N, C-alpha and C positions, 0 to 999 in steps of 0.2 A: 464344372467343365461345360464348355459351350458345345452344343450339338447342332451340326449343320447338315442338311439333306441336299444332295445334288440330285435333282429329280431326273429319273430315267424310267418312265412308266413300264417299259418293256423288259426291264432288268429283273432278274430273280434275286430278290433281296437276300443278302448274306451268302449267295451261292454264285459269285461272279467268276468268270473265266475269260481268257483271251483279252481282247481289246478293252473290255469293261474293267477287268481286273487291273490292267496296266494303268488305266485312267484313274482308278480309285487310289492306287499307290502314289500317283503323281499328286493328286489332290491332298493326300495326307502328308506328303513332303512339303507342300506349300503352307499348310495350316500350322498354327502354333502348337506346341506340345500339349497344351491344356484344351485343345479343340478336338472333338471327335467329328470327323466328316465322313459320310457314307454316300455311295451311290444308292439311292433309295427308289425301289421299284414296286410294281404290283404283281408281276408274274411269279407264280409259285413253282412252276416247273422249270428247273435250270436248263433243261434241254431246249426250251423255247426262248430262252433269254437271248436278246440280240440288241445291237446298236443300230437304231434307225437313222435315216437321213432326212433332212428337211431342206429341200431345194426349190420350194415354191411357196406362195402364199396359201395355196390349197393345202399342201402338206402341213404347213404351220398351223392352219386352222384345225385340222384333224388331230394334231399332236396336243393342242390345248385341251381338248376334251379329256384325254387320258391324264394330262398333267394336273388338271384340276382335282381329279379323284386321288391321284398320287400325293399331291400337296396336302390335301385334307387329311389323308392317312398319316403323313409325316408329322403334321402339327399335332394330331391326336396321339402319336407315338412319343411326343415330347421333344421334337426338334425345335430349336430356337430360331432358325432361319432356313429358308430354302433358296436354292439357286436354279434358275431356268437353264436348261442344258443346251440352248441354241443361241448363237451369236446374233440372230435376228430378233431375239427377245419376244417370241410369240406369247400372247396371253397374259401380258403384265397386268392389265386392268382387271380382268376377271379373277386372276389369282389373288390380287390384293383385296378384291371384294370378299372372297370366301375365307381369307386368312387374316389373323391378327399379327402373326410373326412376320419379320421382314421378308420380302420377296426381292431377290437381287437379280436384275437383268444384266447379264455379263457384257453384252454389246454396248448398251447405253453407259454402263459403269466405266468401261474402258475408254469410250469416247469422251466422257466428262473428264477423266484423268488426263487424256491428251490435251483437252482444252485448258487444263490447269498449268501445264508445263510448256505449252507452245502457243504462239499466236495463230498458227494455222496447222491443221492436221489432215491426214488422208487415211482412207480405209483400204486395205488390201483384202480382196474377197474371192470367192470361188466363181466359176462360170467363165463364159467367153465374152465376145464383144456384143454389140447391140445395146438394148436397153439395160441400164444398170438397175438391178433390183436390190434395194437396201432399205431396211425399215427404220429410217430416221424421220422423225416428225418435228414440226415446228415447236411443239410443246416442250421438246427437250432443250430448246434454247442453244443448240449447238451450231451457232453461226460461224464458228471457226473451222468447220468442216469444209474443205476446199475441193476435194476430189475423191473418187472411188475408183479402184483399179482391179478389175477381174484378172485373175492370173491364167485363165485358159484351162483350168482343171476343175472337174466336178468334185463334190465332197468325197465320194469313194476313191477317186484318183489321188486326192491329197493324202488319204490314209495309206493307199497302196504304193505310192511312189514318193516317199518323203524327200529324197534328194532332188528329184525333179521339181517337187513343190517348193523346196527351199530355193532352188535356182530361179524359179518364177517369182518368188517373193522378192529376191534381190533385184531382179530385173524391173519389176513394177515399183518396188520401193524407191529405186533410184529415179525413176520417172517422176514419182510423187515429190521427191526432194528437189530434183534439178529443174523440172518443168513447172511445178505447181507451188514451189516454195514451202512444202510441208516441213514443219519443225518437229513433228512427231508422227508416227503411224501406228495403227492398230489393225487387228484382223476382224473381218466380218463373219468369221466362221470358227466355231469352237474346235473343229478338227485341225485347223491351222494352229490354234493355241496349244493343243495337246501334242503338237510336234516338238514343242519346247525348244524352239530355235530363236526366240526373241532376243536373247543376249548376243548370239552369233550374228543375227540379222542387223542388230543395232550397230555393231562394229563394221559391217559391210556397207551400210548406207549412210552412216554418220549421224543419225538422229535417234532419240529414244524410241523404242518399240514397246508399246503397252500390250501385254498379253491378257486377253479377256478372262482366261482361266485364273491366272494369278490375281487379277483385279477383283474378280467376283468373290474369291475365297477371302481375301483380305478385307473387302468391304463388308461381307457378311459378318466376319468377326468383329469389325469395328462397330457396326450397328448394334450387335448384341451387347458388346461391352458398354456402349453409351446408353443402352436402354431405349434406342430409337426404332421406330417402324413407320410405315406409311400412315397417312392421316385417314382415319375411318370416316371423317366428315367428307373427304373427297372420294373415298372408296368404301361406301357404306355396304353393309351386308345386304344382299339381294332380298327383296320382300318375300320371295318364295322360300327362303332359308331361315327367315326369322321365326323364333319360337314365341 
C-alpha cells in the first residue's frame, strides 16, 4: 500500500475535525483504493488544530519552517511521498534537500499538466487587482503560461463564500479563455481546489480545468509507483544534517 502525507503542520494528526476533516475525506476519494493518504501534522492538542492561510511570501516563508519538521516526521513515520499544502509551492527546494521521498508541489504540478494538454494556459488565483503575486519561476519551463487572474477574494473568503467564489472563477476563467486564448486553466490556491468545482467550471468556460488537489494526489501516486523521486545530486542533504 502506498502511503502519502498531505502536510499540514498545524493539524492534530489523527484527530481532525471541521474543514480539515472534510479535506482529508476529499483526498481519500481522489486516491486509489490501495493508497493511504492522510493530512499529517505536528500538533498534539486537537483543540488547537487549525487550517492556516498563506497569502504572502512572508507567510509562505514562515510555513516552510514548520513544513520541514512535519515532512521529516512523515518520512520517518513511513510515508512514501509528501504533498505541499499550498498552491504557491513554498519550500520545495529545502523540503527536497531534507527528504528522499518525493515532494509534490501542487501548483507546479497542475501548471505542468496544463502545459501538456494546451498550447496556452492561465491561472485563476486569490486576491484583488494590482501586482499579481504568483510563484512561477523560469526554472519551471512554463512558457505556455499566458496570464494570471485574481478573483477579488481572499483565501478565507473563498472558503466562506463558495458560490461567490465559483461565480468569480467563471468570470475570470472566461476572460482567460476569450481575451488571452487560454486552452486550459488551473488554480493558484488550494482552497479553490478544495471547492471541487473544476468539472463544473470546465463546462462553464469550455476548456479543461486542472485541479491542483487532484493533480498532486495522482502525481504522488505515480511517482511512488514508478519508484521516482527528486535528484539528490540537485537537492543534496544540507551539510549540517549529514551524519
